VORO-531160 format. One line per field, with one value per atom (N, C-alpha, C): x, y, z; atom name. Coordinates in nm, 2 decimals, m for minus. Layout:
N
xx <- c(X,...)
yy <- c(Y,...)
zz <- c(Z,...)
atomo <- c(CA,...)
//
This chain:
100
xx <- c(1.76,1.81,1.82,1.84,1.93,2.06,2.08,2.23,2.32,2.41,2.41,2.55,2.62,2.64,2.78,2.92,3.02,3.11,3.20,3.40,3.45,3.42,3.43,3.27,3.23,3.07,3.18,3.12,3.27,3.16,3.17,3.09,3.19,3.11,3.22,3.14,3.27,3.16,3.25,3.21,3.30,3.31,3.42,3.46,3.35,3.27,3.11,3.09,3.06,3.01,3.00,3.17,3.26,3.28,3.23,3.20,3.11,3.00,2.88,2.83,2.95,2.95,2.98,3.11,3.19,3.14,3.09,3.06,2.89,2.87,2.72,2.76,2.85,2.95,3.01,3.05,3.13,2.92,2.88,2.76,2.70,2.71,2.65,2.68,2.80,2.90,2.90,2.95,2.92,2.79,2.72,2.52,2.53,2.57,2.59,2.64,2.77,2.84,2.77,2.75,2.67,2.52,2.43,2.30,2.44,2.52,2.57,2.61,2.65,2.68,2.59,2.51,2.40,2.28,2.26,2.29,2.26,2.42,2.49,2.49,2.49,2.49,2.34,2.22,2.11,2.15,2.12,2.12,2.18,2.39,2.40,2.26,2.19,2.15,2.01,1.99,1.83,1.79,1.69,1.53,1.41,1.38,1.37,1.25,1.21,1.08,1.03,0.87,0.81,0.74,0.71,0.72,0.59,0.54,0.40,0.28,0.40,0.29,0.27,0.32,0.33,0.19,0.23,0.15,m0.02,m0.03,m0.18,m0.23,m0.15,m0.14,m0.20,m0.12,m0.19,m0.35,m0.34,m0.48,m0.57,m0.54,m0.67,m0.72,m0.62,m0.68,m0.74,m0.68,m0.75,m0.92,m0.92,m1.08,m1.20,m1.11,m1.18,m1.24,m1.08,m1.18,m1.32,m1.22,m1.38,m1.47,m1.52,m1.61,m1.73,m1.60,m1.62,m1.69,m1.68,m1.67,m1.85,m1.82,m2.00,m2.13,m2.12,m2.15,m2.24,m2.17,m2.14,m2.24,m2.19,m2.28,m2.44,m2.44,m2.53,m2.67,m2.56,m2.64,m2.70,m2.61,m2.71,m2.74,m2.74,m2.87,m3.04,m3.04,m3.11,m3.16,m3.06,m3.09,m3.20,m3.14,m3.15,m3.25,m3.29,m3.42,m3.58,m3.51,m3.65,m3.67,m3.53,m3.56,m3.72,m3.67,m3.74,m3.85,m3.91,m4.04,m4.13,m4.03,m4.03,m4.13,m4.02,m4.05,m4.20,m4.19,m4.30,m4.42,m4.45,m4.57,m4.54,m4.46,m4.50,m4.53,m4.48,m4.53,m4.67,m4.69,m4.89,m4.96,m4.90,m4.94,m5.01,m4.87,m4.92,m4.96,m4.96,m5.09,m5.26,m5.23,m5.39,m5.41,m5.32,m5.35,m5.41,m5.30,m5.36,m5.47,m5.53,m5.59,m5.79,m5.70,m5.87,m5.92)
yy <- c(m2.89,m2.92,m2.78,m2.82,m2.74,m2.79,m2.65,m2.67,m2.78,m2.86,m2.84,m2.76,m2.73,m2.65,m2.76,m2.76,m2.86,m2.76,m2.84,m2.80,m2.68,m2.71,m2.71,m2.61,m2.54,m2.40,m2.25,m2.22,m2.02,m1.97,m1.91,m1.77,m1.66,m1.63,m1.43,m1.30,m1.25,m1.15,m1.04,m0.94,m0.79,m0.70,m0.66,m0.55,m0.46,m0.41,m0.34,m0.44,m0.56,m0.59,m0.71,m0.73,m0.64,m0.65,m0.46,m0.41,m0.39,m0.40,m0.37,m0.48,m0.55,m0.70,m0.68,m0.64,m0.60,m0.51,m0.35,m0.27,m0.32,m0.43,m0.45,m0.53,m0.62,m0.67,m0.57,m0.46,m0.35,m0.26,m0.26,m0.22,m0.36,m0.39,m0.53,m0.53,m0.51,m0.58,m0.44,m0.34,m0.18,m0.18,m0.26,m0.18,m0.32,m0.36,m0.52,m0.44,m0.42,m0.34,m0.22,m0.15,m0.03,m0.05,m0.20,m0.23,m0.30,m0.34,m0.35,m0.34,m0.20,m0.12,m0.05,m0.08,0.05,m0.04,m0.17,m0.29,m0.29,m0.30,m0.29,m0.15,m0.08,0.06,0.06,m0.01,0.07,m0.03,m0.20,m0.22,m0.17,m0.11,m0.01,0.09,0.15,0.26,0.20,0.32,0.20,0.27,0.20,0.19,0.28,0.37,0.46,0.46,0.52,0.47,0.61,0.61,0.71,0.79,0.81,0.90,0.88,0.94,0.92,1.00,1.11,1.27,1.19,1.16,1.17,1.02,0.92,0.78,0.85,1.00,1.02,1.10,1.17,1.18,1.15,0.99,0.91,0.85,0.80,0.77,0.84,0.98,1.12,1.13,1.13,1.15,0.98,0.91,0.73,0.73,0.81,0.77,0.87,1.00,1.11,1.05,0.99,0.97,0.85,0.79,0.64,0.72,0.84,0.94,0.95,1.05,1.11,1.03,0.91,0.80,0.74,0.74,0.72,0.79,0.94,1.03,1.03,1.07,1.01,0.89,0.83,0.67,0.67,0.77,0.75,0.82,0.92,1.06,1.01,0.92,0.87,0.79,0.71,0.58,0.64,0.77,0.82,0.92,0.90,1.01,0.86,0.81,0.62,0.61,0.65,0.59,0.73,0.85,0.95,0.92,0.88,0.84,0.73,0.62,0.50,0.51,0.64,0.62,0.71,0.78,0.90,0.78,0.68,0.64,0.54,0.55,0.45,0.52,0.68,0.79,0.76,0.76,0.82,0.66,0.57,0.40,0.39,0.47,0.49,0.58,0.68,0.76,0.72,0.68,0.53,0.43,0.41,0.30,0.35,0.45,0.52,0.54,0.62,0.72,0.58,0.44,0.41,0.24,0.34,0.20,0.32,0.41,0.47,0.48)
zz <- c(m3.66,m3.59,m3.47,m3.40,m3.29,m3.28,m3.29,m3.22,m3.11,m3.08,m2.94,m2.89,m2.80,m2.76,m2.65,m2.68,m2.62,m2.65,m2.68,m2.64,m2.76,m2.81,m2.97,m3.03,m2.95,m2.98,m2.97,m3.04,m3.02,m2.97,m2.88,m2.81,m2.91,m2.95,m2.99,m2.92,m2.83,m2.76,m2.77,m2.86,m2.82,m2.73,m2.70,m2.70,m2.58,m2.57,m2.53,m2.42,m2.54,m2.44,m2.38,m2.31,m2.12,m2.14,m2.14,m2.03,m1.97,m2.08,m2.00,m1.90,m1.91,m1.82,m1.69,m1.71,m1.64,m1.52,m1.61,m1.48,m1.47,m1.47,m1.40,m1.31,m1.29,m1.16,m1.14,m1.15,m1.04,m0.96,m1.03,m1.00,m0.86,m0.93,m0.82,m0.69,m0.71,m0.58,m0.55,m0.57,m0.50,m0.40,m0.46,m0.37,m0.27,m0.30,m0.18,m0.10,m0.10,0.04,0.07,0.00,0.05,0.17,0.19,0.18,0.30,0.29,0.43,0.46,0.48,0.57,0.65,0.58,0.61,0.72,0.65,0.78,0.89,0.90,1.03,1.08,1.07,1.12,1.10,1.09,1.15,1.23,1.28,1.40,1.50,1.48,1.60,1.65,1.62,1.65,1.74,1.86,2.01,1.87,1.98,1.93,1.95,1.84,1.87,1.95,1.99,2.17,2.17,2.23,2.17,2.34,2.34,2.51,2.49,2.65,2.63,2.57,2.61,2.56,2.46,2.37,2.18,2.21,2.27,2.25,2.33,2.41,2.44,2.32,2.30,2.17,2.05,2.07,1.89,1.95,2.09,2.14,2.18,2.19,2.17,1.98,1.93,1.80,1.76,1.77,1.78,1.80,1.97,1.96,1.89,1.93,1.88,1.67,1.65,1.42,1.52,1.62,1.58,1.58,1.73,1.80,1.68,1.55,1.43,1.40,1.33,1.24,1.27,1.46,1.45,1.42,1.48,1.43,1.38,1.28,1.11,1.06,1.14,1.10,1.20,1.22,1.31,1.19,1.18,1.09,1.01,0.91,0.77,0.77,0.96,0.96,1.01,1.05,1.07,0.88,0.81,0.70,0.59,0.61,0.53,0.57,0.70,0.84,0.71,0.74,0.64,0.47,0.43,0.29,0.30,0.32,0.39,0.35,0.48,0.53,0.38,0.30,0.24,0.12,0.07,m0.07,0.01,0.14,0.16,0.16,0.14,0.17,m0.01,m0.11,m0.24,m0.32,m0.18,m0.30,m0.28,m0.11,m0.07,m0.21,m0.22,m0.30,m0.43,m0.51,m0.68,m0.68,m0.58,m0.49,m0.51,m0.42,m0.48,m0.55,m0.67,m0.80,m0.90,m0.87,m0.98,m0.93,m0.82,m0.82,m0.92,m0.89,m0.96,m1.02)
atomo <- c(N,CA,C,N,CA,C,N,CA,C,N,CA,C,N,CA,C,N,CA,C,N,CA,C,N,CA,C,N,CA,C,N,CA,C,N,CA,C,N,CA,C,N,CA,C,N,CA,C,N,CA,C,N,CA,C,N,CA,C,N,CA,C,N,CA,C,N,CA,C,N,CA,C,N,CA,C,N,CA,C,N,CA,C,N,CA,C,N,CA,C,N,CA,C,N,CA,C,N,CA,C,N,CA,C,N,CA,C,N,CA,C,N,CA,C,N,CA,C,N,CA,C,N,CA,C,N,CA,C,N,CA,C,N,CA,C,N,CA,C,N,CA,C,N,CA,C,N,CA,C,N,CA,C,N,CA,C,N,CA,C,N,CA,C,N,CA,C,N,CA,C,N,CA,C,N,CA,C,N,CA,C,N,CA,C,N,CA,C,N,CA,C,N,CA,C,N,CA,C,N,CA,C,N,CA,C,N,CA,C,N,CA,C,N,CA,C,N,CA,C,N,CA,C,N,CA,C,N,CA,C,N,CA,C,N,CA,C,N,CA,C,N,CA,C,N,CA,C,N,CA,C,N,CA,C,N,CA,C,N,CA,C,N,CA,C,N,CA,C,N,CA,C,N,CA,C,N,CA,C,N,CA,C,N,CA,C,N,CA,C,N,CA,C,N,CA,C,N,CA,C,N,CA,C,N,CA,C,N,CA,C,N,CA,C,N,CA,C,N,CA,C,N,CA,C,N,CA,C,N,CA,C,N,CA,C,N,CA,C,N,CA,C,N,CA,C,N,CA,C)
//
């Protein structure tokens, strides 16, 4: 049968456990305040601006990568078409051989 927790329940905690609990609590509180000050500091900083040159470079890079991808896809489509033609020829030859 399970024991009931009440006023007479005794909990034994040694000094080492109490020290660990206190240390953990102190570290959590210090982390909270450090994050709070970092957030407040970040709110005061000016928003980063994207210059016109930086935007044009990023736009150019994006456009070039799209063009390169399209060229690669077109090359792959041609290769697939050639492979299909070769497979059709091989299939036709195998059919001719199997008829004999």
